Every structure is written in structure tokens, then in C-alpha cells.
DSSP file (Angstrom, degrees, kcal/mol; ACC not computed):
  #  RESIDUE AA STRUCTURE BP1 BP2  ACC     N-H-->O    O-->H-N    N-H-->O    O-->H-N    TCO  KAPPA ALPHA  PHI   PSI    X-CA   Y-CA   Z-CA
    1    1 A M              0   0    0      0, 0.0     2,-0.3     0, 0.0     0, 0.0   0.000 360.0 360.0 360.0 132.7   61.0  149.1   30.1
    2    2 A S        -     0   0    0      1,-0.0     2,-0.9     2,-0.0     0, 0.0  -0.717 360.0-131.4 -98.4 149.3   57.6  149.3   28.4
    3    3 A N        -     0   0    0     -2,-0.3     2,-0.4     0, 0.0    -1,-0.0  -0.863  30.6-173.2 -99.9 106.5   54.3  149.1   30.1
    4    4 A K        -     0   0    0     -2,-0.9    -2,-0.0     2,-0.0     0, 0.0  -0.772  19.6-126.9-102.1 144.3   52.2  146.6   28.3
    5    5 A N     >  -     0   0    0     -2,-0.4     4,-2.0     1,-0.1     3,-0.5  -0.411  34.3-100.0 -81.3 166.0   48.6  145.9   29.1
    6    6 A P  H  > S+     0   0    0      0, 0.0     4,-2.4     0, 0.0     5,-0.2   0.816 121.9  56.0 -57.5 -32.7   47.4  142.3   29.8
    7    7 A F  H  > S+     0   0    0      2,-0.2     4,-2.2     1,-0.2     5,-0.1   0.894 107.2  48.6 -67.9 -39.3   46.1  141.9   26.2
    8    8 A E  H  > S+     0   0    0     -3,-0.5     4,-2.2     2,-0.2    -1,-0.2   0.898 111.8  49.6 -66.1 -40.0   49.5  142.7   24.7
    9    9 A I  H  X S+     0   0    0     -4,-2.0     4,-2.5     2,-0.2    -2,-0.2   0.929 111.4  48.5 -63.9 -45.6   51.2  140.3   27.1
   10   10 A R  H  X S+     0   0    0     -4,-2.4     4,-2.6     1,-0.2    -2,-0.2   0.894 110.3  52.2 -61.7 -40.0   48.7  137.5   26.2
   11   11 A T  H  X S+     0   0    0     -4,-2.2     4,-2.1     2,-0.2    -1,-0.2   0.917 111.3  46.5 -62.8 -43.2   49.2  138.2   22.5
   12   12 A E  H  X S+     0   0    0     -4,-2.2     4,-2.3     2,-0.2    -2,-0.2   0.899 112.5  49.8 -66.1 -40.5   53.0  137.9   22.9
   13   13 A V  H  X S+     0   0    0     -4,-2.5     4,-2.5     2,-0.2    -2,-0.2   0.906 110.3  50.5 -65.7 -40.7   52.7  134.7   25.0
   14   14 A L  H  X S+     0   0    0     -4,-2.6     4,-2.5     2,-0.2    -1,-0.2   0.902 110.4  50.0 -63.0 -40.7   50.3  133.2   22.4
   15   15 A A  H  X S+     0   0    0     -4,-2.1     4,-2.5     2,-0.2    -2,-0.2   0.894 110.5  50.1 -64.2 -40.0   52.9  134.1   19.7
   16   16 A M  H  X S+     0   0    0     -4,-2.3     4,-2.4     2,-0.2    -2,-0.2   0.914 111.1  48.9 -64.0 -42.0   55.6  132.5   21.7
   17   17 A A  H  X S+     0   0    0     -4,-2.5     4,-2.7     2,-0.2    -2,-0.2   0.909 111.8  48.8 -64.0 -42.4   53.6  129.3   22.2
   18   18 A K  H  X S+     0   0    0     -4,-2.5     4,-2.8     2,-0.2     5,-0.2   0.921 111.1  50.0 -64.0 -43.5   52.8  129.2   18.4
   19   19 A N  H  X S+     0   0    0     -4,-2.5     4,-2.3     2,-0.2    -2,-0.2   0.920 112.3  47.9 -60.1 -44.4   56.4  129.6   17.6
   20   20 A Y  H  X S+     0   0    0     -4,-2.4     4,-2.4     1,-0.2    -2,-0.2   0.937 113.7  46.2 -61.0 -48.1   57.4  126.8   20.0
   21   21 A M  H  X S+     0   0    0     -4,-2.7     4,-2.4     2,-0.2    -2,-0.2   0.875 111.4  52.4 -66.1 -37.6   54.7  124.5   18.6
   22   22 A D  H  X S+     0   0    0     -4,-2.8     4,-2.5     2,-0.2    -1,-0.2   0.927 111.8  45.9 -62.4 -45.0   55.7  125.3   15.0
   23   23 A K  H  X S+     0   0    0     -4,-2.3     4,-2.4    -5,-0.2    -2,-0.2   0.893 112.0  51.4 -65.7 -39.2   59.3  124.5   15.7
   24   24 A Q  H  X S+     0   0    0     -4,-2.4     4,-2.5     2,-0.2    -2,-0.2   0.914 111.1  47.9 -63.7 -42.4   58.4  121.3   17.5
   25   25 A H  H  X S+     0   0    0     -4,-2.4     4,-2.6     2,-0.2    -2,-0.2   0.914 111.0  50.7 -64.6 -42.8   56.2  120.2   14.6
   26   26 A A  H  X S+     0   0    0     -4,-2.5     4,-2.4     2,-0.2    -2,-0.2   0.903 111.1  49.1 -62.0 -40.8   59.0  121.0   12.1
   27   27 A F  H  X S+     0   0    0     -4,-2.4     4,-2.5     2,-0.2    -2,-0.2   0.934 112.2  47.7 -62.6 -46.5   61.4  118.9   14.2
   28   28 A N  H  X S+     0   0    0     -4,-2.5     4,-2.4     1,-0.2    -2,-0.2   0.872 111.5  51.4 -63.1 -37.1   59.0  116.0   14.4
   29   29 A L  H  X S+     0   0    0     -4,-2.6     4,-2.4     2,-0.2    -1,-0.2   0.926 111.0  46.8 -65.5 -45.4   58.4  116.2   10.7
   30   30 A E  H  X S+     0   0    0     -4,-2.4     4,-2.0     1,-0.2    -2,-0.2   0.914 113.1  49.5 -62.5 -43.1   62.1  116.1    9.9
   31   31 A K  H  X S+     0   0    0     -4,-2.5     4,-2.1     1,-0.2    -2,-0.2   0.903 111.6  49.0 -62.7 -42.0   62.6  113.2   12.3
   32   32 A A  H  X S+     0   0    0     -4,-2.4     4,-3.0     2,-0.2    -2,-0.2   0.886 108.3  53.8 -65.9 -39.5   59.7  111.3   10.7
   33   33 A Q  H  X S+     0   0    0     -4,-2.4     4,-2.2     2,-0.2    -1,-0.2   0.912 109.8  47.4 -62.7 -41.9   61.1  111.9    7.2
   34   34 A K  H  X S+     0   0    0     -4,-2.0     4,-2.0     2,-0.2    -1,-0.2   0.911 114.0  47.4 -64.7 -41.9   64.5  110.5    8.2
   35   35 A A  H  X S+     0   0    0     -4,-2.1     4,-2.7     1,-0.2     6,-0.3   0.894 110.3  52.8 -66.4 -39.2   62.8  107.5    9.8
   36   36 A N  H  X>S+     0   0    0     -4,-3.0     4,-2.4     2,-0.2     5,-0.9   0.902 109.1  49.4 -62.5 -41.5   60.6  107.0    6.7
   37   37 A E  H  <5S+     0   0    0     -4,-2.2    -1,-0.2     2,-0.2    -2,-0.2   0.918 114.8  44.5 -63.1 -42.5   63.6  107.0    4.5
   38   38 A A  H  <5S+     0   0    0     -4,-2.0    -2,-0.2     1,-0.2    -1,-0.2   0.872 125.4  31.6 -70.2 -37.4   65.4  104.4    6.7
   39   39 A L  H  <5S-     0   0    0     -4,-2.7    -2,-0.2    -5,-0.2    -1,-0.2   0.580 101.7-123.3 -99.6 -11.4   62.3  102.2    7.1
   40   40 A G  T  <5 +     0   0    0     -4,-2.4    -3,-0.2    -5,-0.3     2,-0.2   0.798  68.7 126.9  73.1  28.1   60.6  102.8    3.8
   41   41 A S      < -     0   0    0     -5,-0.9    -1,-0.2    -6,-0.3    -2,-0.1  -0.460  57.2-138.6-106.8-177.0   57.4  104.0    5.4
   42   42 A S        +     0   0    0     -2,-0.2     2,-0.3    -3,-0.1    -9,-0.1  -0.245  40.4 149.5-140.3  49.7   55.3  107.1    4.9
   43   43 A Q        -     0   0    0    -11,-0.2    -7,-0.2   -10,-0.0    -2,-0.1  -0.649  24.1-165.8 -86.6 142.8   54.2  108.3    8.4
   44   44 A V        -     0   0    0     -2,-0.3   -15,-0.1    -8,-0.0    -2,-0.0  -0.993  23.8-115.4-128.4 132.4   53.7  112.0    8.9
   45   45 A P        -     0   0    0      0, 0.0     2,-0.2     0, 0.0   -16,-0.0  -0.363  35.3-110.6 -66.7 147.2   53.3  113.6   12.4
   46   46 A V        -     0   0    0      1,-0.1     3,-0.1    -2,-0.0     2,-0.1  -0.559  31.3-112.7 -79.1 138.6   49.9  115.2   13.1
   47   47 A M        -     0   0    0     -2,-0.2    -1,-0.1     1,-0.1   -25,-0.1  -0.381  41.2 -96.9 -66.6 148.4   49.8  119.0   13.3
   48   48 A Y        -     0   0    0    -27,-0.1     2,-0.2     1,-0.1    -1,-0.1  -0.258  38.4-122.9 -65.5 154.5   49.0  120.4   16.8
   49   49 A T     >  -     0   0    0      1,-0.1     4,-2.1    -3,-0.1     5,-0.1  -0.484  21.2-109.8 -93.5 167.5   45.5  121.4   17.6
   50   50 A T  H  > S+     0   0    0      1,-0.2     4,-2.6     2,-0.2     5,-0.2   0.883 120.9  54.9 -61.1 -38.6   44.2  124.7   18.8
   51   51 A E  H  > S+     0   0    0      2,-0.2     4,-2.2     1,-0.2    -1,-0.2   0.906 107.5  48.7 -63.0 -41.9   43.6  123.2   22.2
   52   52 A E  H  > S+     0   0    0      2,-0.2     4,-2.1     1,-0.2    -1,-0.2   0.885 110.9  51.1 -65.6 -38.0   47.2  122.0   22.4
   53   53 A L  H  X S+     0   0    0     -4,-2.1     4,-2.3     2,-0.2    -2,-0.2   0.918 110.1  49.0 -63.4 -43.8   48.4  125.5   21.4
   54   54 A M  H  X S+     0   0    0     -4,-2.6     4,-2.5     1,-0.2    -2,-0.2   0.883 109.2  52.8 -64.7 -37.9   46.2  127.1   24.1
   55   55 A E  H  X S+     0   0    0     -4,-2.2     4,-2.2     2,-0.2    -1,-0.2   0.909 109.9  48.1 -63.1 -42.0   47.5  124.6   26.7
   56   56 A K  H  X S+     0   0    0     -4,-2.1     4,-2.5     2,-0.2    -2,-0.2   0.902 111.1  50.9 -65.4 -40.9   51.1  125.6   25.8
   57   57 A A  H  X S+     0   0    0     -4,-2.3     4,-2.5     2,-0.2    -2,-0.2   0.904 110.1  49.5 -63.0 -41.3   50.2  129.3   26.0
   58   58 A K  H  X S+     0   0    0     -4,-2.5     4,-1.5     2,-0.2    -2,-0.2   0.904 110.0  51.7 -63.2 -40.1   48.7  128.7   29.4
   59   59 A E  H  < S+     0   0    0     -4,-2.2     4,-0.5     1,-0.2    -2,-0.2   0.927 113.4  43.5 -61.5 -45.5   51.8  126.9   30.5
   60   60 A L  H >< S+     0   0    0     -4,-2.5     3,-0.5     1,-0.2     4,-0.3   0.851 114.6  50.1 -68.7 -34.3   54.0  129.8   29.3
   61   61 A Y  H >X S+     0   0    0     -4,-2.5     4,-1.6     1,-0.2     3,-1.2   0.711  89.6  82.5 -76.3 -20.5   51.7  132.4   30.8
   62   62 A S  H 3X S+     0   0    0     -4,-1.5     4,-1.0     1,-0.3    -1,-0.2   0.842  87.4  53.7 -58.3 -35.3   51.6  130.7   34.2
   63   63 A F  H <4 S+     0   0    0     -3,-0.5    -1,-0.3    -4,-0.5    -2,-0.2   0.800 105.1  55.9 -70.6 -25.3   54.9  132.2   35.4
   64   64 A V  H <4 S+     0   0    0     -3,-1.2    -1,-0.2    -4,-0.3    -2,-0.2   0.906 113.3  38.9 -70.7 -41.2   53.6  135.7   34.5
   65   65 A S  H  < S+     0   0    0     -4,-1.6    -1,-0.2     2,-0.1    -2,-0.2   0.557  91.6 111.0 -88.0  -7.1   50.5  135.4   36.8
   66   66 A K     <  -     0   0    0     -4,-1.0     2,-0.5    -5,-0.2    -3,-0.0  -0.443  56.6-153.5 -68.7 138.3   52.4  133.5   39.5
   67   67 A K              0   0    0      1,-0.2    -1,-0.1    -2,-0.1    -3,-0.1  -0.575 360.0 360.0-115.6  67.8   52.8  135.5   42.7
   68   68 A D              0   0    0     -2,-0.5    -1,-0.2     0, 0.0    -2,-0.0   0.415 360.0 360.0 -94.5 360.0   55.9  134.1   44.3
């Protein structure tokens, strides 16, 4: 077991949140492309914002700071 400082933990949680958001965006993009082909449209999902990324990181970090 490694002893990580709070900054290392936050960095890892932020990386996990970014990875999650990247995969979610890729999924939405693939889904939109299939729908565009079927409907003949050209809609593209909007990339997540920094604020949305930070919210996801806070959500993931909440269990670390929880004292149950």
C-alpha cells in the first residue's frame, strides 16, 4: 500500500474524471454519428466544459473525504 499525499490523490481523481468524461464524449459522438447517418443530419455533441469536469471530479472525490 502506498502512502499518497492529498495532492497526489486529487491528481489521480482528476485524471479518473477526465478519463470518464472523455469516454462519455466519445460514446455520445459515436451515437450522434449513427443517428446522423440514419436521419441525414449533422449534429455533433458539445465537448464537456472545465466546470463539468471539476464537478465530476468532486463527485468522484466525495467518497474519499466521506467519514462513514
